[in-house]
Backbone as numpy.savetxt, mean C-alpha at the origin, in Angstrom:
# Nx Ny Nz CAx CAy CAz Cx Cy Cz
11.30 -13.85 2.75 10.02 -13.80 2.45 9.42 -13.12 1.26
8.85 -13.77 0.41 8.23 -13.11 -1.05 6.94 -13.67 -0.88
5.98 -13.17 -1.65 4.50 -13.38 -1.99 4.73 -13.33 -3.35
4.16 -14.52 -4.06 3.74 -14.75 -5.11 2.57 -15.34 -5.93
2.04 -14.51 -6.90 0.81 -14.78 -7.45 1.26 -15.75 -8.66
0.50 -16.79 -9.24 1.14 -17.83 -10.52 -0.59 -17.92 -11.30
-0.77 -17.11 -12.27 -1.75 -17.29 -12.85 -3.25 -17.01 -12.28
-3.12 -16.10 -11.17 -4.32 -16.48 -10.31 -5.65 -15.41 -11.32
-6.47 -16.19 -11.28 -7.85 -15.13 -11.54 -9.06 -15.75 -10.80
-9.99 -14.54 -10.59 -11.20 -14.53 -9.77 -12.24 -13.96 -10.34
-13.17 -14.87 -10.07 -14.51 -14.60 -10.80 -15.79 -14.38 -9.90
-16.18 -13.38 -10.13 -17.32 -13.21 -9.01 -18.93 -14.13 -10.07
-19.62 -14.72 -9.05 -20.86 -15.39 -9.52 -20.42 -16.09 -11.00
-19.45 -16.76 -10.76 -19.34 -17.68 -11.58 -20.86 -18.42 -12.26
-20.69 -18.36 -13.96 -21.72 -19.71 -14.27 -23.04 -19.06 -14.34
-22.81 -17.70 -13.74 -24.55 -16.90 -13.95 -24.41 -15.77 -15.14
-25.48 -15.00 -15.03 -25.35 -13.56 -15.74 -24.69 -12.73 -15.19
-24.39 -12.85 -14.03 -23.58 -11.82 -13.48 -22.42 -11.93 -13.14
-21.79 -13.02 -14.17 -20.49 -13.51 -13.84 -19.48 -12.39 -14.37
-18.18 -11.86 -13.30 -17.37 -10.86 -13.60 -16.07 -11.34 -13.52
-15.02 -11.01 -14.02 -14.03 -11.62 -14.01 -13.05 -10.61 -13.47
-12.73 -10.36 -11.93 -12.20 -9.27 -11.16 -10.85 -9.42 -11.23
-10.12 -10.18 -11.79 -8.61 -10.95 -11.79 -8.54 -11.61 -12.71
-7.86 -11.28 -14.02 -7.68 -12.20 -15.13 -6.07 -12.69 -15.30
-5.61 -13.78 -15.09 -4.40 -14.53 -15.02 -3.43 -13.54 -14.67
-3.15 -13.09 -13.50 -2.24 -12.23 -12.90 -1.01 -12.99 -12.15
-0.09 -12.76 -12.50 1.39 -13.40 -12.13 2.46 -12.65 -11.89
2.68 -12.48 -10.41 3.75 -11.51 -10.16 4.55 -11.97 -8.97
5.35 -11.41 -8.23 6.30 -11.63 -7.01 6.47 -10.35 -6.65
6.47 -10.45 -5.31 7.03 -9.04 -4.56 8.13 -10.01 -3.62
9.10 -9.13 -3.75 10.32 -9.54 -3.12 10.26 -8.87 -1.57
11.25 -9.69 -0.45 11.18 -8.82 0.83 12.08 -7.72 0.63
11.11 -6.78 1.49 11.72 -5.74 1.81 11.42 -4.14 0.57
10.51 -4.68 -0.53 10.19 -4.14 -1.25 9.11 -2.94 -1.34
9.10 -1.76 -1.51 8.07 -0.85 -1.33 7.15 -0.81 -3.04
6.09 -1.12 -2.82 5.20 -1.39 -4.00 4.08 -0.32 -4.01
3.95 0.38 -5.11 2.46 1.03 -5.24 1.59 0.34 -5.94
0.27 0.09 -5.68 -0.93 -0.77 -6.66 -1.68 0.72 -7.31
-1.83 0.94 -8.04 -2.73 1.96 -8.92 -3.60 1.29 -9.86
-4.75 1.79 -10.10 -5.60 1.05 -10.92 -6.98 2.14 -10.92
-8.02 2.35 -12.07 -9.19 3.37 -11.62 -10.26 2.20 -10.87
-11.11 2.55 -10.21 -12.35 2.08 -9.37 -12.75 0.83 -10.21
-12.76 -0.38 -9.70 -13.16 -1.47 -10.16 -12.49 -2.19 -11.27
-10.95 -1.80 -11.07 -9.42 -2.24 -11.91 -9.08 -3.40 -11.34
-9.38 -3.97 -9.98 -9.25 -5.31 -9.42 -8.05 -5.01 -8.65
-7.78 -3.66 -8.09 -6.79 -3.50 -7.18 -7.19 -4.46 -5.50
-8.15 -3.91 -4.96 -9.05 -4.68 -3.85 -8.96 -5.91 -3.57
-9.44 -6.54 -4.76 -9.24 -8.22 -4.91 -8.08 -8.62 -4.73
-7.32 -7.96 -5.54 -5.47 -8.68 -5.66 -4.94 -8.69 -4.22
-5.37 -7.39 -3.41 -4.57 -7.56 -2.32 -5.26 -8.11 -1.06
-6.71 -8.80 -1.36 -7.10 -9.92 -0.65 -6.52 -11.16 -0.94
-6.23 -11.24 -2.13 -5.57 -12.31 -2.07 -4.33 -13.01 -1.77
-3.49 -11.66 -1.34 -2.25 -12.03 -0.79 -2.19 -12.52 0.64
-3.52 -12.45 1.57 -3.67 -13.10 2.78 -4.49 -14.04 3.24
-5.13 -14.65 2.17 -5.94 -15.47 1.96 -7.32 -14.84 2.27
-7.73 -14.04 2.45 -9.26 -13.24 2.39 -10.14 -13.84 1.29
-9.49 -13.91 -0.20 -10.06 -14.17 -1.10 -9.36 -15.54 -1.66
-10.36 -16.41 -2.04 -9.32 -17.45 -2.74 -9.44 -17.60 -4.28
-8.45 -17.60 -5.03 -8.37 -17.42 -6.59 -9.30 -18.55 -7.26
-10.22 -18.24 -7.89 -11.17 -19.26 -8.60 -9.95 -20.16 -9.48
-9.05 -19.85 -9.78 -7.78 -20.70 -10.61 -6.81 -19.89 -10.14
-5.80 -20.66 -10.09 -3.90 -20.24 -9.88 -4.09 -20.33 -8.71
-2.51 -19.72 -8.34 -2.14 -20.34 -6.90 -1.13 -19.15 -6.44
-1.50 -18.94 -5.05 -0.80 -17.75 -4.44 -0.01 -18.74 -3.33
1.20 -18.02 -3.33 2.39 -18.35 -2.77 2.90 -17.52 -1.47
3.28 -17.97 -0.35 3.96 -17.16 0.66 5.12 -17.84 1.05
6.53 -17.24 0.96 7.44 -18.21 1.31 7.40 -19.81 0.60
7.36 -19.60 -0.56 7.62 -20.65 -1.91 6.30 -21.80 -1.15
5.31 -21.47 -0.39 4.03 -22.26 0.08 2.51 -22.30 -0.34
2.29 -22.87 -0.97 0.74 -22.77 -1.68 -0.05 -22.52 -0.27
-0.93 -21.30 -0.22 -1.75 -20.98 1.04 -3.12 -21.43 1.32
-3.15 -22.21 0.16 -4.74 -22.64 0.08 -4.08 -24.57 0.03
-3.23 -24.85 0.44 -2.52 -26.61 0.67 -3.65 -26.90 1.62
-3.58 -27.82 1.77 -4.30 -28.60 2.79 -3.60 -28.77 4.28
-3.92 -27.97 5.29 -3.20 -27.63 6.67 -2.65 -26.65 6.64
-2.74 -25.74 5.65 -1.95 -24.52 5.98 -2.46 -23.63 6.81
-2.18 -22.76 7.77 -2.50 -22.10 8.35 -2.48 -20.66 8.12
-4.20 -20.13 7.69 -4.00 -19.08 6.89 -4.07 -18.00 8.35
-4.42 -18.37 9.49 -4.43 -17.41 10.61 -2.94 -17.38 10.81
-2.19 -17.66 10.64 -0.59 -17.52 10.60 -0.19 -16.53 9.96
-0.64 -17.04 8.41 -0.34 -15.91 7.46 -0.61 -14.83 7.63
-1.77 -14.53 8.09 -2.68 -13.13 8.36 -2.06 -12.39 9.66
-1.07 -13.03 10.19 -0.12 -12.33 11.34 0.90 -11.67 10.78
1.32 -12.31 9.53 2.80 -11.84 9.00 2.41 -11.22 7.57
1.25 -11.19 7.00 0.64 -10.16 6.06 -0.34 -9.71 6.54
-0.13 -8.47 7.11 -0.94 -7.64 7.70 -1.86 -6.61 6.50
-3.28 -6.35 6.67 -3.89 -5.63 5.76 -4.52 -4.76 6.74
-4.34 -3.25 5.86 -4.90 -2.14 6.40 -6.11 -1.97 5.58
-7.26 -2.16 5.74 -8.43 -1.44 4.77 -8.58 -0.07 4.38
-9.32 0.19 3.70 -9.50 1.55 3.43 -10.48 2.00 4.77
-10.51 3.18 4.80 -10.88 3.62 6.24 -10.98 2.75 7.69
-9.53 2.53 7.90 -9.17 1.36 8.77 -9.88 2.10 10.22
-10.38 3.13 10.43 -10.98 3.20 11.59 -12.08 2.74 11.88
-12.77 2.17 10.88 -13.95 1.59 11.34 -14.00 0.20 11.43
-12.48 -0.33 11.75 -11.97 -1.56 12.52 -11.45 -1.63 14.03
-12.01 -0.16 14.28 -11.75 -0.14 15.86 -12.90 -0.22 16.61
-12.72 -0.77 17.64 -13.91 -1.12 18.48 -13.34 -1.72 19.90
-12.52 -1.45 20.66 -12.14 -1.49 21.94 -12.57 -0.15 22.96
-12.59 -0.21 23.77 -13.01 0.92 24.54 -12.06 1.94 24.96
-10.39 1.68 24.65 -9.36 2.60 25.06 -8.58 1.96 23.48
-7.24 3.22 23.29 -6.74 2.65 22.26 -5.43 1.46 22.56
-5.07 1.63 23.71 -3.99 0.54 23.85 -4.78 -1.29 23.71
-6.11 -1.05 24.60 -6.64 -2.42 24.26 -6.84 -2.97 22.94
-7.30 -1.76 21.98 -7.90 -2.25 20.71 -6.38 -2.56 20.07
-4.92 -1.87 20.56 -3.94 -2.60 19.86 -3.51 -3.71 19.90
-3.85 -3.91 21.59 -3.49 -5.37 21.94 -4.16 -6.24 21.52
-5.11 -6.29 20.58 -6.21 -7.53 20.18 -5.27 -8.26 19.55
-4.86 -7.87 18.55 -4.20 -8.68 17.24 -2.93 -9.62 18.24
-1.89 -9.06 18.90 -1.27 -9.87 19.42 -1.81 -10.89 20.45
-2.62 -10.51 21.02 -3.29 -11.51 22.15 -4.11 -12.84 21.18
-4.51 -12.35 20.33 -5.01 -13.34 18.96 -4.21 -14.25 18.65
-2.90 -13.69 18.74 -1.66 -14.52 18.45 -1.17 -15.77 19.43
-1.91 -15.44 20.91 -1.64 -16.09 21.90 -0.77 -15.53 22.82
-0.36 -14.39 23.00 0.84 -13.63 23.49 0.31 -13.28 24.92
0.98 -13.30 25.96 0.17 -13.06 27.30 -0.07 -11.68 27.21
-1.11 -11.12 28.21 -1.54 -9.53 28.21 -0.06 -8.94 28.38
0.81 -9.28 29.34 2.22 -8.27 29.52 2.80 -8.27 28.00
3.10 -9.27 27.16 3.66 -9.26 26.00 2.79 -8.58 24.76
1.55 -8.62 24.79 0.79 -7.98 24.13 0.93 -6.44 24.37
1.02 -6.08 25.50 0.84 -4.67 26.16 2.22 -4.23 25.28
3.64 -4.82 25.55 4.78 -4.43 24.99 4.75 -4.13 23.46
4.10 -5.24 22.87 3.93 -5.11 21.25 3.14 -3.94 21.05
2.21 -3.37 21.74 0.92 -2.35 21.37 1.93 -1.15 21.74
2.37 -0.78 22.88 3.38 0.26 23.10 4.57 0.60 21.89
5.25 -0.35 21.26 5.89 -0.62 20.51 5.24 0.31 19.19
4.52 -0.39 18.80 3.48 -0.11 17.53 2.96 1.42 17.67
2.46 1.64 18.52 1.77 3.06 19.02 2.99 4.01 18.83
4.37 3.72 19.35 5.54 4.64 19.20 5.85 4.60 17.63
6.12 3.54 16.91 6.18 3.70 15.72 5.52 4.13 14.92
4.19 4.58 15.04 3.36 4.96 13.97 3.14 6.65 14.61
4.03 6.95 15.65 4.11 8.63 15.76 2.97 8.90 16.90
1.99 8.11 17.71 0.91 8.26 18.71 1.74 8.36 19.96
1.36 9.91 20.45 1.64 10.09 21.68 1.00 9.40 22.91
1.66 9.42 23.95 1.69 8.19 25.06 -0.18 8.51 25.45
-0.32 10.37 25.64 -1.22 10.75 26.31 -2.05 10.19 25.94
-2.70 9.64 24.74 -3.89 8.79 23.90 -4.00 7.40 24.23
-3.35 6.85 24.85 -3.10 5.43 24.72 -4.58 4.65 25.97
-5.04 5.71 26.68 -5.92 5.53 27.68 -7.40 6.02 26.98
-7.15 6.74 25.80 -8.58 7.33 25.44 -9.17 6.49 24.57
-10.55 6.54 24.47 -11.22 6.11 23.57 -11.03 6.37 21.68
-10.77 5.27 21.18 -10.58 5.54 19.94 -11.57 6.48 18.92
-12.37 6.51 19.45 -13.47 7.29 19.05 -13.59 8.77 18.94
-12.84 9.18 19.98 -12.31 10.49 20.53 -11.28 11.25 19.60
-10.64 10.32 18.70 -9.43 10.86 18.29 -9.85 11.36 16.80
-8.79 12.46 16.28 -8.97 12.94 14.71 -8.92 11.67 14.01
-9.25 11.98 12.71 -9.11 11.14 11.83 -7.91 10.70 11.51
-6.99 11.31 11.48 -5.25 11.09 11.08 -4.93 9.89 12.43
-5.19 10.36 13.64 -5.13 9.24 14.80 -5.64 8.43 14.86
-7.06 8.09 14.52 -7.74 6.93 14.23 -6.70 6.04 12.99
-6.40 6.57 12.04 -5.68 6.13 11.16 -4.31 5.11 11.43
-3.51 6.21 12.75 -2.38 5.57 13.26 -2.50 4.47 14.10
-3.77 4.27 15.02 -4.33 3.35 15.95 -4.26 1.95 14.98
-5.22 2.42 13.93 -5.59 1.05 12.95 -4.08 0.46 12.57
-2.90 1.34 11.91 -2.32 0.64 11.60 -1.04 0.03 12.69
-1.33 0.58 13.75 -0.50 0.09 14.94 -1.44 -1.43 15.26
-2.27 -1.13 15.29 -2.69 -2.61 15.44 -2.62 -3.87 14.58
-2.23 -3.27 13.54 -1.55 -4.66 12.24 -0.01 -4.53 12.80
0.73 -3.58 12.82 1.97 -3.50 13.23 2.61 -4.55 14.72
1.07 -4.59 15.16 1.66 -5.09 16.92 1.49 -6.38 16.57
1.21 -7.12 15.44 1.31 -8.64 15.15 2.80 -8.80 14.19
3.53 -7.49 14.37 5.19 -8.08 13.68 4.80 -8.80 12.37
3.97 -7.99 11.46 4.10 -8.52 10.24 5.35 -8.50 9.16
5.66 -9.35 8.16 6.43 -9.27 7.18 6.23 -8.36 6.38
4.82 -8.34 6.05 4.41 -7.52 5.07 3.16 -6.89 5.57
3.12 -5.19 5.01 2.36 -4.58 5.35 1.61 -3.95 4.16
0.25 -4.35 3.70 -0.38 -3.98 2.95 -1.46 -2.88 3.21
-1.69 -1.79 2.66 -2.40 -0.65 2.87 -3.37 -0.22 1.87
-4.37 -0.11 1.90 -5.49 0.12 0.88 -6.33 1.61 1.33
-4.90 2.71 0.28 -5.62 4.05 0.40 -5.62 4.37 1.68
-4.68 4.42 2.57 -4.53 4.69 3.92 -4.50 6.09 4.28
-4.59 7.27 3.28 -4.89 8.52 3.55 -5.97 8.76 3.20
-7.08 8.11 2.84 -8.24 8.59 2.15 -9.09 9.55 3.08
-9.46 11.06 2.95 -10.33 11.58 3.69 -9.54 12.51 4.74
-8.11 12.43 4.60 -7.54 12.87 5.42 -6.60 14.35 4.77
-6.61 15.45 5.80 -5.98 17.12 5.36 -4.99 16.60 4.53
-4.06 17.34 3.88 -2.99 16.96 2.95 -1.70 17.13 4.32
-1.75 17.72 5.62 -0.64 17.21 6.85 -1.02 15.95 7.02
-2.27 15.71 7.41 -2.35 14.21 7.96 -1.78 13.19 6.95
-2.15 13.33 5.54 -1.73 12.48 4.44 -0.21 12.42 4.63
0.43 13.46 4.76 1.94 13.60 4.73 2.61 12.90 5.69
2.00 12.93 7.05 2.73 12.40 8.38 2.26 10.82 8.40
1.57 10.45 7.72 0.66 9.20 7.78 1.76 8.23 6.67
2.04 9.06 5.37 2.83 8.68 4.83 4.47 8.44 4.90
5.15 9.46 5.50 6.52 9.77 5.81 6.28 8.15 7.38
5.50 8.28 7.99 5.55 7.07 8.95 5.54 5.77 8.58
5.13 5.91 7.43 4.70 4.11 6.60 6.35 4.20 5.72
6.93 5.07 5.69 8.12 4.97 4.73 9.37 4.90 5.70
8.93 5.47 6.87 10.16 5.24 8.22 10.16 3.89 8.37
9.06 3.32 8.53 8.55 1.66 9.44 9.08 0.93 8.04
9.07 1.47 6.88 9.53 0.43 6.02 10.97 0.59 5.58
11.52 1.68 6.21 13.19 1.66 6.01 13.73 1.13 7.37
12.85 1.14 8.71 13.75 0.82 10.04 13.03 -0.64 10.27
11.82 -0.99 9.69 11.90 -2.58 10.02 12.15 -3.49 8.73
12.54 -2.85 7.77 12.85 -3.48 6.35 11.45 -4.49 6.17
10.22 -4.37 6.54 9.20 -5.25 6.11 9.02 -4.48 4.39
8.07 -5.65 3.79 7.75 -5.33 2.42 6.24 -4.13 2.57
6.21 -3.27 1.85 4.83 -2.51 2.02 4.22 -2.23 0.74
3.08 -2.43 0.59 1.93 -2.41 -0.84 1.64 -1.54 -0.44
1.37 -0.38 -1.26 0.45 0.81 -1.01 -0.67 0.80 -2.17
-2.37 0.67 -2.02 -2.90 0.92 -2.92 -3.41 2.62 -2.87
-2.95 3.52 -3.75 -3.17 4.98 -3.71 -3.89 5.22 -5.04
-4.64 6.42 -5.22 -5.10 7.06 -6.25 -4.21 8.52 -6.46
-3.33 8.56 -5.58 -2.61 9.86 -5.78 -1.24 9.37 -6.26
-1.29 9.73 -7.68 0.06 9.62 -8.45 1.43 10.21 -7.71
1.06 11.52 -7.32 2.13 12.34 -6.41 2.68 11.37 -5.15
1.92 10.85 -4.34 2.15 10.04 -3.40 2.91 8.46 -3.78
2.45 7.89 -5.12 3.33 7.28 -5.40 4.51 7.34 -5.98
4.47 8.26 -6.87 5.77 8.63 -7.00 6.88 8.99 -5.97
6.28 9.52 -5.07 6.88 10.30 -3.89 7.73 9.13 -3.04
7.01 7.75 -2.67 7.57 6.77 -1.82 7.81 5.50 -2.23
7.31 4.88 -3.51 7.45 3.61 -3.89 8.60 3.44 -4.78
9.05 2.19 -4.92 10.23 1.77 -5.68 9.58 1.02 -7.18
8.60 0.56 -7.00 7.97 -0.08 -7.91 6.19 0.07 -8.24
6.07 0.11 -9.42 4.55 0.40 -9.17 3.69 -0.76 -10.07
2.63 -1.13 -9.81 1.86 -2.16 -10.19 0.51 -1.43 -10.85
0.36 -1.51 -12.33 -1.01 -0.61 -12.58 -1.97 -1.78 -13.15
-3.15 -1.66 -12.41 -4.28 -2.80 -12.96 -5.42 -2.29 -13.63
-5.78 -2.99 -14.56 -7.00 -2.54 -15.61 -7.81 -3.25 -15.73
-9.08 -3.23 -15.45 -10.30 -4.50 -16.05 -9.82 -5.98 -15.13
-9.10 -5.73 -14.40 -8.68 -7.00 -13.58 -7.53 -7.79 -14.41
-6.48 -7.02 -15.18 -5.11 -7.50 -15.65 -4.30 -6.21 -15.21
-2.91 -7.25 -14.88 -1.80 -6.27 -14.60 -1.47 -5.69 -15.99
-1.26 -4.11 -16.42 -1.04 -3.85 -17.47 0.48 -3.21 -17.58
1.28 -2.70 -16.13 2.26 -2.20 -16.20 2.85 -2.74 -15.10
4.22 -3.35 -14.51 5.01 -3.53 -13.63 6.35 -2.97 -13.82
6.54 -1.88 -12.72 8.11 -1.46 -13.02 8.57 -0.22 -12.07
9.61 0.36 -12.10 10.07 1.57 -11.48 9.13 2.50 -11.95
9.11 3.67 -10.76 8.23 4.84 -11.62 8.47 5.27 -12.47
9.60 5.69 -12.76 10.21 6.52 -13.92 9.43 5.85 -15.13
9.84 4.83 -15.15 9.37 3.43 -16.32 7.92 3.72 -16.63
7.21 3.75 -15.62 5.62 3.51 -15.67 4.88 4.61 -16.02
5.25 5.92 -15.68 5.52 7.46 -16.01 5.21 7.54 -16.95
6.22 7.13 -17.73 6.76 7.53 -19.10 5.82 6.89 -20.29
4.53 6.41 -19.78 3.87 5.58 -20.19 2.41 6.46 -20.18
2.49 7.82 -19.88 1.43 8.73 -19.35 0.39 8.37 -20.22
0.62 8.58 -21.55 -0.80 8.61 -22.64 -1.44 7.23 -22.28
-0.55 5.94 -22.10 -1.44 4.89 -21.99 -2.15 5.03 -20.50
-1.84 5.50 -19.92 -2.38 5.54 -18.27 -3.57 6.14 -18.63
-3.46 7.94 -19.02 -4.61 8.32 -19.48 -5.69 7.52 -20.25
-5.34 6.46 -21.30 -6.42 5.70 -21.84 -7.21 4.99 -20.95
-6.41 4.96 -19.60 -7.52 3.47 -18.70 -7.83 4.43 -17.49
-8.17 5.72 -17.88 -8.53 6.70 -16.84 -7.09 7.09 -15.13
-6.28 6.84 -16.03 -5.16 7.41 -14.59 -4.15 8.23 -14.91
-3.73 8.80 -14.75 -2.82 9.93 -14.66 -1.02 9.93 -14.42
-0.35 10.62 -14.92 1.17 10.39 -14.55 0.86 11.64 -13.04
1.85 11.95 -12.52 2.22 13.05 -11.45 2.27 14.70 -12.16
1.23 15.48 -11.73 1.64 16.51 -12.37 2.69 17.04 -12.72
4.09 16.98 -12.22 5.22 16.97 -12.46 5.53 16.77 -13.76
5.32 15.80 -14.37 5.36 14.99 -15.42 4.66 15.80 -16.54
3.45 16.35 -16.43 3.18 17.06 -17.84 3.59 18.51 -17.35
4.04 18.93 -16.18 4.89 20.22 -16.26 6.06 20.19 -17.06
6.81 18.77 -16.81 7.94 18.70 -17.56 8.05 18.83 -18.93
6.62 17.95 -19.38 6.75 18.25 -20.99 6.16 19.23 -21.55
5.49 20.23 -20.67 5.03 21.35 -21.44 6.23 22.12 -21.39
7.20 22.30 -20.40 8.31 23.04 -20.56 9.24 22.75 -21.61
9.48 21.18 -21.64 10.41 21.19 -23.07 9.83 21.33 -24.39
8.37 21.44 -24.38 7.55 21.79 -25.57 7.71 23.42 -25.75
8.16 23.92 -24.84 8.60 25.54 -24.97 9.81 26.05 -25.08
10.57 24.66 -25.03 11.99 25.32 -25.70 12.97 25.07 -24.30
12.56 24.79 -23.18 13.40 24.52 -21.86 13.64 22.83 -21.90
15.14 22.62 -22.20 15.54 21.37 -21.98 15.41 20.69 -20.64
14.28 20.16 -20.09 14.13 19.29 -19.13 14.17 17.99 -19.12
14.19 17.49 -18.06 14.36 15.75 -17.42 13.00 15.24 -18.01
12.65 14.73 -19.02 11.40 14.40 -18.84 11.04 13.28 -17.76
11.81 12.70 -17.39 11.49 11.34 -16.66 11.49 11.82 -14.82
11.84 13.09 -14.85 11.26 13.77 -13.24 10.14 13.61 -13.05
9.84 13.19 -11.92 8.44 12.80 -11.15 8.18 13.12 -9.98
9.45 13.55 -9.12 9.02 14.44 -8.13 9.31 16.04 -7.99
8.85 16.91 -7.26 9.49 18.15 -7.58 10.44 18.58 -7.03
11.35 17.81 -6.32 13.03 17.91 -5.97 13.42 17.48 -7.27
13.54 16.82 -8.01 13.68 16.08 -9.23 13.33 17.20 -10.37
12.25 17.80 -10.26 11.76 18.79 -11.20 12.52 20.16 -11.11
12.61 20.53 -9.59 13.65 21.71 -9.43 14.79 21.68 -9.99
15.62 20.64 -9.73 17.24 20.51 -10.16 17.20 20.58 -11.60
15.99 19.94 -12.44 16.30 19.95 -13.74 16.21 20.89 -14.16
15.11 21.78 -13.83 14.83 23.31 -14.39 15.83 24.19 -14.24
16.53 23.82 -12.86 17.71 24.96 -12.60 19.22 24.54 -13.59
19.07 23.28 -13.63 20.28 22.70 -14.56 19.96 23.31 -16.47
18.41 22.97 -16.39 18.25 23.72 -17.71 18.31 25.53 -18.02
18.54 25.98 -16.67 18.55 27.60 -16.93 19.88 27.94 -16.70
20.64 26.63 -16.18 22.06 27.13 -16.23 22.57 27.32 -14.93
21.82 27.23 -13.74 21.96 27.58 -12.59 21.90 26.87 -11.61
21.97 25.22 -12.15 22.24 24.23 -11.53 23.85 23.77 -11.32
23.99 22.66 -10.25 25.06 22.01 -9.67 26.13 22.18 -11.22
27.37 22.37 -10.98 28.44 22.29 -12.09 28.52 20.52 -12.06
């Protein structure tokens, strides 16, 4: 599996006074099994970008490939593509509509042509994968907590057995416990099912903790693309476009400035702890 954009540009209201370039000549490739974070301030092009991956938006110019096939070529099945590239929108609980949880998660597989029995099996598997207890399966989705609704919405996409899972701010509005539970579950799914994951997030801490690659968008352009340590080393440039590095980055720089020889590439709490202990002479020898 691979997703690829070649020189993709997307223009809103072309040829009018309101013409806006939401994406400008973006090229990138997502290989099988990669966990990618997408960051950028509001209006940077993040949401427009991810909606090109499963054909919800068609580029004004450029090409989108899935498994080396142009998804906009004549005869290509966008329905099949969307079962392989699953997109969970921000506040996905607004997508819930069935009378009970199990029926809601069955909707996607049934739409793929599976029998009721097969759809139920897929739905139960997906609900287990997102960690929702069986006692909630017969409940109305609207009776659940915010975090539980989020799990059901993610399960609805997983039940279609996608090869790529794209999540647009999946933890928006959740408390810290709910946020950690959802992201831990996504990380587990990535590891367990070897699916590619694209995570759009405003939280630099979450991005630093979970992903192996970061795409930084600004004014419709890809400005950085690399490993988290490499991207966050450009924290001054990130600040200039309205972003920041994880708080740990600033702490490590402040400690170094005050004479403690810390690792400036540390981006997680665990890495910072080990670096500080080592600098104090208490780390592992």
